[in-house]
KEZANU-126273 format. One record per residue (C-alpha): x, y, z. Coordinates in Angstrom, 1 decimal. Example, Ala and Ser with C-alpha at 12.3 -4.5 7.8 and 13.67 -1.06 7.14 Angstrom:
residues 2
ATOM    east   north      up
ATOM    12.3    -4.5     7.8
ATOM    13.7    -1.1     7.1
This chain:
residues 496
ATOM    east   north      up
ATOM   -13.6   -12.7   -18.7
ATOM    -9.9   -13.6   -17.6
ATOM   -10.3   -12.3   -14.0
ATOM    -6.6   -12.5   -12.3
ATOM    -6.7   -14.8    -9.3
ATOM    -5.3   -12.6    -6.1
ATOM    -1.9   -13.8    -4.4
ATOM    -2.9   -15.3    -0.8
ATOM    -0.6   -12.1     0.5
ATOM    -3.4    -9.9    -1.3
ATOM    -5.8   -11.4     0.2
ATOM    -4.6   -11.6     4.0
ATOM    -3.5    -8.1     3.8
ATOM    -7.0    -7.2     3.0
ATOM    -8.1    -9.3     5.9
ATOM    -5.8    -8.1     8.7
ATOM    -6.9    -5.8    11.6
ATOM    -7.1    -2.4    11.0
ATOM    -3.9    -1.0    11.8
ATOM    -1.6     2.0    11.0
ATOM     2.0     2.9    11.4
ATOM     2.8     5.2    14.4
ATOM     6.8     5.3    15.5
ATOM     7.3     1.4    16.0
ATOM     3.8     0.5    16.6
ATOM     0.8    -0.8    14.3
ATOM    -2.2     0.8    16.4
ATOM    -5.9     1.2    16.0
ATOM    -7.0     4.6    16.5
ATOM    -7.1     6.3    19.6
ATOM   -11.1     5.8    19.8
ATOM   -11.4     2.6    18.0
ATOM   -13.4     4.3    15.0
ATOM   -12.8     2.6    11.5
ATOM   -14.2     3.6     8.4
ATOM   -14.7     1.6     5.5
ATOM   -13.3     0.9     1.8
ATOM   -15.0    -0.2    -1.1
ATOM   -14.1    -1.8    -4.6
ATOM   -15.1     0.7    -7.1
ATOM   -15.4    -2.3    -9.5
ATOM   -18.2    -4.0    -7.6
ATOM   -19.5    -1.1    -5.1
ATOM   -18.7    -4.2    -2.4
ATOM   -16.9    -3.3     0.8
ATOM   -13.4    -4.4     0.6
ATOM   -12.4    -3.8     4.1
ATOM   -11.9    -1.4     7.3
ATOM    -9.0     0.8     8.0
ATOM    -8.6     2.9    11.3
ATOM   -10.3     6.6    11.2
ATOM    -7.4     8.4    13.1
ATOM    -8.4    11.1    15.5
ATOM    -6.4    14.2    15.9
ATOM    -4.6    12.9    19.0
ATOM    -3.4     9.8    16.6
ATOM    -2.1    12.7    14.2
ATOM    -0.8    14.4    16.9
ATOM     1.0    10.9    18.0
ATOM     2.3    10.4    14.5
ATOM     4.1    14.2    14.1
ATOM     5.7    13.7    17.5
ATOM     7.2    10.2    16.5
ATOM     8.8    12.0    13.3
ATOM     9.8    15.0    14.8
ATOM    11.8    12.6    17.9
ATOM    13.2    10.6    15.0
ATOM    14.2    13.7    13.1
ATOM    15.9    15.5    16.4
ATOM    17.0    12.3    18.1
ATOM    16.8     9.0    16.7
ATOM    20.0     7.4    14.9
ATOM    18.2     8.7    11.8
ATOM    19.3    12.4    12.2
ATOM    23.0    11.2    12.3
ATOM    22.6     9.1     9.3
ATOM    25.3     9.6     6.5
ATOM    24.2    10.2     2.6
ATOM    25.6     6.7     1.9
ATOM    23.5     5.0     4.5
ATOM    20.3     7.1     3.1
ATOM    21.1     6.2    -0.9
ATOM    21.3     2.5     0.4
ATOM    18.0     2.2     2.3
ATOM    16.2     4.0    -0.7
ATOM    17.5     1.1    -2.9
ATOM    16.7    -1.5    -0.2
ATOM    13.3    -0.1    -0.2
ATOM    12.8     0.0    -3.7
ATOM    14.2    -3.8    -4.1
ATOM    11.4    -4.6    -1.7
ATOM     8.6    -3.1    -3.7
ATOM    10.1    -4.7    -7.0
ATOM     9.8    -7.9    -4.8
ATOM     6.2    -7.3    -4.0
ATOM     5.3    -5.3    -7.2
ATOM     2.2    -7.9    -8.0
ATOM     0.9    -7.4    -4.7
ATOM     0.8    -3.6    -4.4
ATOM    -0.6    -3.6    -8.0
ATOM    -3.4    -5.8    -6.9
ATOM    -3.9    -3.7    -4.0
ATOM    -3.8    -0.7    -6.2
ATOM    -6.7    -2.3    -8.3
ATOM    -8.9    -3.3    -5.7
ATOM    -9.2    -0.5    -3.8
ATOM    -8.6     2.2    -6.9
ATOM   -10.3     0.6    -9.6
ATOM    -7.4     0.8   -12.4
ATOM    -5.9    -2.4   -14.3
ATOM    -4.0    -4.5   -11.9
ATOM    -1.7    -5.0   -15.1
ATOM    -1.3    -1.5   -16.0
ATOM    -0.8    -0.6   -12.4
ATOM     2.0    -3.4   -12.0
ATOM     3.9    -2.0   -15.3
ATOM     3.1     1.8   -14.5
ATOM     2.2     2.8   -11.3
ATOM     4.2     0.7    -9.2
ATOM     7.5     0.6   -11.3
ATOM     7.5     4.4   -12.0
ATOM     7.5     4.6    -8.0
ATOM    10.7     1.8    -7.8
ATOM    12.3     4.1   -10.8
ATOM    11.7     7.0    -8.8
ATOM    13.0     5.7    -5.5
ATOM    16.0     4.8    -7.0
ATOM    16.7     8.0    -8.8
ATOM    16.2     9.9    -5.5
ATOM    18.5     7.5    -3.7
ATOM    21.4     8.7    -6.0
ATOM    20.8    12.2    -4.9
ATOM    21.3    11.4    -1.3
ATOM    25.3    11.5    -2.0
ATOM    25.1    14.4    -4.2
ATOM    23.6    17.4    -2.0
ATOM    25.8    19.9    -2.2
ATOM    26.4    23.6    -0.3
ATOM    29.1    25.9    -1.7
ATOM    31.7    28.3    -0.6
ATOM    31.5    31.9    -1.0
ATOM    34.4    34.6    -1.3
ATOM    32.4    37.5     0.9
ATOM    33.2    41.2     1.1
ATOM    31.2    42.4     4.2
ATOM    31.8    46.1     3.7
ATOM    31.4    47.2     7.2
ATOM    34.2    45.1     8.2
ATOM    36.9    45.6     5.7
ATOM    40.1    45.0     7.6
ATOM    38.9    41.2     8.4
ATOM    39.1    38.0     7.0
ATOM    36.2    35.5     6.4
ATOM    35.5    32.1     5.4
ATOM    32.0    31.5     4.1
ATOM    30.0    28.8     2.9
ATOM    26.1    27.6     2.2
ATOM    24.9    24.3     3.8
ATOM    21.9    22.4     2.6
ATOM    19.9    21.0     5.3
ATOM    17.0    18.7     5.6
ATOM    13.9    20.8     6.1
ATOM    12.8    18.5     8.9
ATOM     9.2    16.3     9.7
ATOM     7.2    16.5     6.4
ATOM     3.3    16.1     6.5
ATOM     2.4    14.6     3.4
ATOM    -1.1    14.4     1.9
ATOM    -1.8    12.5    -1.3
ATOM    -4.8    12.4    -4.0
ATOM    -6.8     8.8    -4.6
ATOM    -5.5     8.8    -8.4
ATOM    -2.3     7.4    -7.9
ATOM    -2.3     6.4    -4.4
ATOM     1.6     4.6    -4.3
ATOM     3.1     6.5    -7.2
ATOM     2.0     9.9    -5.3
ATOM     3.2     8.7    -1.9
ATOM     6.7     7.8    -3.4
ATOM     6.8    11.4    -5.1
ATOM     6.6    12.9    -1.3
ATOM     8.9     9.8     0.2
ATOM    11.6     9.4    -1.9
ATOM    12.9    13.3    -1.6
ATOM    12.4    13.3     1.9
ATOM    14.4    10.3     2.6
ATOM    17.0    11.2     0.7
ATOM    17.6    14.5     2.4
ATOM    17.0    12.7     5.6
ATOM    13.4    14.4     6.6
ATOM    10.8    12.5     8.2
ATOM     7.4    11.7     7.1
ATOM     3.4    11.4     8.3
ATOM     1.6    10.5     5.4
ATOM    -2.2    10.9     5.3
ATOM    -3.3     9.0     2.3
ATOM    -6.6    10.0     0.8
ATOM    -9.7     8.7     2.7
ATOM   -10.6     6.1     0.0
ATOM    -7.2     4.7    -1.3
ATOM    -5.2     3.8     1.5
ATOM    -4.1     0.5     1.1
ATOM    -0.8     0.6    -0.6
ATOM     0.4     3.4     1.6
ATOM    -0.1     0.4     4.7
ATOM     2.0    -2.0     2.7
ATOM     4.5     0.5     1.9
ATOM     4.9     1.7     5.7
ATOM     5.5    -2.5     5.9
ATOM     8.3    -2.6     3.3
ATOM     9.8     0.9     5.2
ATOM    10.1    -1.2     8.2
ATOM    11.4    -4.3     6.6
ATOM    14.2    -2.0     4.9
ATOM    15.4    -1.2     8.1
ATOM    14.3     2.7     8.6
ATOM    14.6     3.8    12.4
ATOM    11.0     4.0    13.9
ATOM     9.1     7.4    13.5
ATOM    11.0     8.0    10.1
ATOM     7.9     7.1     8.4
ATOM     4.4     7.1    10.0
ATOM     1.0     6.5     8.1
ATOM    -2.1     7.9     9.7
ATOM    -5.7     6.8     7.6
ATOM    -8.7     8.5     8.1
ATOM   -10.8    11.4     6.7
ATOM    -9.5    14.6     5.4
ATOM   -11.8    16.8     7.5
ATOM   -10.2    15.8    10.7
ATOM    -6.6    13.9    10.0
ATOM    -5.8    15.8     6.7
ATOM    -6.4    19.1     8.9
ATOM    -4.9    18.2    12.0
ATOM    -1.7    17.7     9.9
ATOM    -2.2    20.9     8.1
ATOM    -2.0    22.4    11.4
ATOM     0.2    20.7    13.4
ATOM     2.8    23.4    14.7
ATOM     5.6    20.6    14.4
ATOM     5.4    20.0    11.1
ATOM     8.5    21.8     9.0
ATOM     6.9    21.0     5.4
ATOM     3.4    20.5     3.8
ATOM     3.3    18.6     0.4
ATOM    -0.1    17.9    -0.7
ATOM    -1.4    16.3    -4.1
ATOM    -5.0    17.3    -4.9
ATOM    -8.0    19.6    -5.5
ATOM    -7.0    23.2    -6.2
ATOM    -9.5    24.3    -4.0
ATOM    -8.4    22.2    -1.1
ATOM    -4.8    22.8    -2.0
ATOM    -5.6    26.7    -1.5
ATOM    -6.7    26.0     1.7
ATOM    -3.6    24.2     3.0
ATOM    -1.4    27.1     1.4
ATOM    -3.2    29.7     3.5
ATOM    -2.6    27.6     6.8
ATOM     0.9    26.9     5.6
ATOM     1.2    30.5     5.3
ATOM    -0.3    31.7     8.4
ATOM     2.5    29.7    10.3
ATOM     5.3    30.0     7.4
ATOM     5.4    26.3     7.2
ATOM     7.1    25.1     3.6
ATOM     4.5    24.2     1.5
ATOM     4.2    22.5    -2.3
ATOM     1.1    21.9    -4.0
ATOM     0.4    20.1    -7.0
ATOM    -2.8    20.6    -7.6
ATOM    -5.6    20.3   -10.7
ATOM    -5.5    20.6   -14.4
ATOM    -7.3    21.1   -17.9
ATOM    -4.6    20.3   -20.1
ATOM    -5.1    21.1   -23.5
ATOM    -4.1    18.8   -26.4
ATOM    -3.4    20.8   -29.6
ATOM    -3.4    19.2   -32.9
ATOM    -2.0    20.9   -35.9
ATOM    -2.8    20.2   -39.3
ATOM     0.5    18.8   -40.3
ATOM     0.3    16.2   -37.3
ATOM     0.6    12.3   -38.0
ATOM    -3.6    12.5   -37.3
ATOM    -3.9     8.8   -36.9
ATOM    -1.5     8.9   -34.1
ATOM    -2.8    12.2   -32.7
ATOM    -5.9    10.4   -32.5
ATOM    -4.8     7.5   -30.4
ATOM    -2.5    10.0   -28.5
ATOM    -5.6    12.4   -27.7
ATOM    -7.8     9.2   -26.8
ATOM    -4.7     7.6   -24.5
ATOM    -4.4    11.5   -22.9
ATOM    -7.8    11.8   -21.6
ATOM    -9.3     7.7   -21.2
ATOM    -6.0     6.7   -19.4
ATOM    -6.6     5.6   -15.3
ATOM   -10.4     6.7   -16.6
ATOM    -9.5    10.3   -17.1
ATOM    -8.7    10.4   -13.3
ATOM    -5.4    12.0   -14.0
ATOM    -4.5    15.9   -13.1
ATOM    -2.6    16.5   -16.3
ATOM    -5.0    14.0   -18.5
ATOM    -5.5    16.2   -21.9
ATOM    -9.0    16.8   -21.2
ATOM    -9.6    19.7   -23.7
ATOM    -8.6    18.9   -27.5
ATOM    -8.1    21.6   -30.1
ATOM    -7.7    20.5   -33.4
ATOM    -6.9    22.9   -36.8
ATOM   -10.8    23.3   -38.4
ATOM   -10.1    21.3   -42.0
ATOM    -9.2    18.3   -39.9
ATOM   -11.5    18.5   -36.7
ATOM   -14.1    16.4   -37.6
ATOM   -11.9    13.3   -38.9
ATOM    -9.9    13.7   -35.6
ATOM   -13.0    13.6   -33.4
ATOM   -14.6    10.8   -35.6
ATOM   -11.1     8.6   -34.8
ATOM   -11.3     9.3   -31.1
ATOM   -14.9     8.5   -31.1
ATOM   -14.1     5.2   -32.5
ATOM   -11.3     4.3   -30.2
ATOM   -13.8     5.2   -27.0
ATOM   -16.4     3.2   -28.3
ATOM   -13.9     0.0   -29.0
ATOM   -12.7     0.4   -25.1
ATOM   -13.9    -2.5   -23.3
ATOM   -15.0    -1.4   -19.4
ATOM   -14.8    -3.8   -16.4
ATOM   -13.2    -4.8   -13.2
ATOM    -9.3    -4.0   -13.4
ATOM    -8.6    -7.6   -12.5
ATOM    -9.3    -8.7   -16.0
ATOM    -6.1    -8.0   -18.3
ATOM    -8.5    -7.6   -21.1
ATOM   -10.4    -4.5   -20.2
ATOM    -9.2    -1.0   -21.6
ATOM   -11.1     1.0   -18.8
ATOM   -12.0     0.5   -15.3
ATOM   -14.5     2.1   -13.0
ATOM   -14.4     5.6   -11.5
ATOM   -13.0     6.0    -7.7
ATOM   -16.6     6.2    -5.9
ATOM   -20.4     6.6    -6.2
ATOM   -19.8    10.5    -5.4
ATOM   -17.2    10.8    -8.1
ATOM   -19.4     8.9   -11.2
ATOM   -22.2    11.5    -9.8
ATOM   -20.0    14.2   -10.3
ATOM   -18.9    13.3   -14.0
ATOM   -22.3    12.3   -14.7
ATOM   -23.7    16.1   -13.8
ATOM   -20.8    17.9   -16.3
ATOM   -22.2    15.3   -18.9
ATOM   -25.9    16.3   -18.2
ATOM   -25.0    20.0   -18.1
ATOM   -23.4    19.6   -21.6
ATOM   -26.6    17.9   -22.6
ATOM   -28.8    20.9   -21.4
ATOM   -26.9    23.5   -22.8
ATOM   -27.4    21.9   -26.1
ATOM   -23.7    20.6   -27.0
ATOM   -23.5    16.9   -28.9
ATOM   -22.5    14.0   -27.2
ATOM   -20.7    12.8   -30.3
ATOM   -19.8     9.3   -28.2
ATOM   -20.7     7.8   -24.5
ATOM   -22.3    10.1   -22.1
ATOM   -23.8     6.5   -20.1
ATOM   -23.2     5.4   -16.7
ATOM   -23.9     2.0   -15.6
ATOM   -23.1    -0.4   -12.5
ATOM   -22.4    -2.3   -10.3
ATOM   -19.6    -0.4    -9.5
ATOM   -18.7     3.0   -10.5
ATOM   -18.6     3.3   -14.4
ATOM   -19.0     5.8   -17.3
ATOM   -18.4     5.3   -20.5
ATOM   -15.5     7.3   -22.3
ATOM   -17.2    10.7   -23.6
ATOM   -16.4    13.2   -26.5
ATOM   -18.5    16.3   -26.3
ATOM   -18.6    18.7   -29.3
ATOM   -20.5    21.8   -30.3
ATOM   -19.6    23.5   -26.9
ATOM   -18.3    27.0   -25.8
ATOM   -14.6    27.4   -25.1
ATOM   -16.3    29.6   -21.6
ATOM   -18.7    26.8   -21.0
ATOM   -18.0    24.4   -17.4
ATOM   -17.2    21.9   -19.3
ATOM   -14.5    23.5   -20.9
ATOM   -13.1    25.6   -17.7
ATOM   -13.5    23.4   -14.8
ATOM   -11.9    20.3   -14.2
ATOM   -14.2    17.0   -14.6
ATOM   -11.6    14.5   -13.5
ATOM   -13.3    11.6   -15.4
ATOM   -13.4    10.1   -19.1
ATOM   -14.8    13.1   -20.8
ATOM   -13.1    15.0   -23.4
ATOM   -14.3    18.7   -24.7
ATOM   -13.2    19.1   -28.4
ATOM   -13.2    22.5   -30.4
ATOM   -11.7    23.3   -33.8
ATOM    -9.0    26.4   -34.1
ATOM    -7.9    28.2   -37.2
ATOM    -4.5    29.1   -36.9
ATOM    -1.5    29.2   -34.4
ATOM    -2.3    32.2   -32.8
ATOM    -5.9    31.3   -32.2
ATOM    -4.6    27.5   -30.9
ATOM    -2.3    29.4   -28.1
ATOM    -4.9    31.5   -27.3
ATOM    -7.8    28.7   -26.4
ATOM    -5.2    26.4   -24.6
ATOM    -3.9    29.0   -22.3
ATOM    -7.5    30.3   -21.6
ATOM    -7.8    28.1   -18.4
ATOM    -7.1    29.2   -15.0
ATOM    -4.8    25.6   -15.0
ATOM    -1.8    25.1   -16.3
ATOM    -0.6    22.1   -15.6
ATOM     0.6    19.9   -18.8
ATOM    -0.3    20.9   -22.4
ATOM     0.8    18.6   -25.5
ATOM     1.4    19.6   -29.3
ATOM     0.5    17.1   -31.9
ATOM     2.4    18.5   -35.1
ATOM     5.9    17.7   -37.4
ATOM     6.4    21.6   -38.0
ATOM     9.4    21.8   -35.3
ATOM     9.5    25.4   -36.1
ATOM     6.0    26.2   -35.2
ATOM     6.6    23.6   -31.9
ATOM     9.7    25.7   -30.6
ATOM     7.2    29.0   -31.3
ATOM     5.0    27.6   -29.4
ATOM     6.1    26.0   -26.1
ATOM     7.2    29.3   -24.8
ATOM     4.3    30.8   -25.2
ATOM     1.8    27.8   -23.6
ATOM     1.3    28.4   -19.6
ATOM     2.0    25.1   -18.5
ATOM     4.5    23.4   -16.4
ATOM     5.1    20.5   -18.8
ATOM     4.7    20.5   -22.6
ATOM     4.7    17.1   -24.3
ATOM     5.2    17.0   -28.2
ATOM     3.7    14.3   -29.9
ATOM     3.0    12.6   -26.6
ATOM     1.2    13.3   -23.6
ATOM     1.7    12.7   -19.9
ATOM     5.1    11.2   -20.3
ATOM     7.0    11.4   -17.1
ATOM    10.2    10.8   -16.3
ATOM    11.8    10.7   -13.0
ATOM    14.6    13.3   -13.7
ATOM    11.8    16.0   -15.2
ATOM     9.9    18.4   -12.6
ATOM     6.6    17.8   -12.6
ATOM     4.2    20.5   -11.4
ATOM     2.0    23.8   -12.7
ATOM     1.6    27.1   -13.4
ATOM    -1.6    29.1   -12.4
ATOM    -4.0    27.3   -10.4
ATOM    -2.3    24.0   -10.8
ATOM     0.0    24.5    -7.8
ATOM     3.0    25.9    -6.3
ATOM     6.7    24.0    -6.8
ATOM     7.6    21.2    -8.1
ATOM     7.7    17.2    -7.9
ATOM    10.6    15.3    -9.3
ATOM    13.6    16.1   -10.4
ATOM    16.8    17.9    -8.6
ATOM    13.7    20.4    -8.0
ATOM    12.2    18.0    -5.4
ATOM    15.5    18.1    -3.3
ATOM    15.0    22.0    -3.0
ATOM    11.6    21.7    -1.9
ATOM    12.8    19.6     0.9
ATOM    15.8    21.2     2.1
ATOM    16.4    24.8     3.6
ATOM    19.5    26.9     2.8
ATOM    21.9    27.9     5.8
ATOM    24.5    30.7     4.9
ATOM    27.8    30.3     7.5
ATOM    30.2    33.4     7.9
ATOM    33.5    32.8    10.0
ATOM    35.7    35.9    11.1
ATOM    39.1    34.5    11.1
């Protein structure tokens, strides 16, 4: 077992005093309380971080409010915002290995994969958003104003920064999700208070250090660590917040959406998923099996758009399932610091227990466990699992498990595949595996999801908007759509 050696900077960061960034200061919680973080690969305590109080969140929002209204940041020009984002991305590139190791220790994922994917995608996204800073445009409009027919007017539409952004992110991709919020906020001139997930705040805290090093004014980016029930709720209810952006479970997202509507706070919600992987009879079956395995087992299945429902045309069903089970059985599980490992642990003992309950539910209902179906420790491991002989209406098919558990069901024809794929409260992503482009193009408009991938799954690019239909959320991350969500339109009419 080739365990990677931790960088001295990684060890030093973990061992530092528990602090969070509010305005210009790295501070403890107002009442001095802390909360422990654990290494999911061992279950051992990693370090402690501040447990923010309501007062801490209020101070962070006030710092962001003052930075937006009164600091030099409120007068920065597009080129300055562009260059600062590039500087931040460059600093992240410099510290990519450190960020990846922190993500691995705190989240459980492979450090090598985190560096190549999570960190690099975050860097690429910030650089993409930097380009938008100089391309935010309004427009001029020729108006009629029927009630004043004899007057002349000059009219135009401005696009302005929305203001203070309250950002709450999930624990499965802590750094990447934070950058999905931070990039468009900083490109448009907003300020941010970030509440990372309870379990995974380390890369958010390191990101705050890099924001300071890049030269952003005090208060532009603030990080409060703590629990969702206290810090997250305080941020959601704060009247000085102009926009809320949340990535996480549908249940929590619905509550945040209700609160936002009560105060008319702008809101975007990227929520749960139960994405279908559809394998047509004409597909390259070997590639489809490998792709379907990656779609569900990547990041231990802790992916909102994971391909957790597999539908295979009936005549190839048994062979494709057998191939996926073979891939699953060959996967090596262990610490993410071991580069030879294929799958790390789940995030927590609670998540391990949740996933295990779903597997047991399948067993109890008479479903067949084609492979996996076991958990072990130390750490929070669940073997990659494939379940067959299960009804479409079963909870394992309809509910988000958020673990390495694939349910597989055969279908008869294209219409049957579409019916099954759309029979879900979620609509985040879907993939079609086929070489029949006519069939693919017939199916794409009929699949109710925010992303459709063909002969691949969960392939993301900064230029492509990402978000969901139905219970998978409101609004979009990435692409120009993100810029629209962090700005307001102002109509101006001047009588000449």
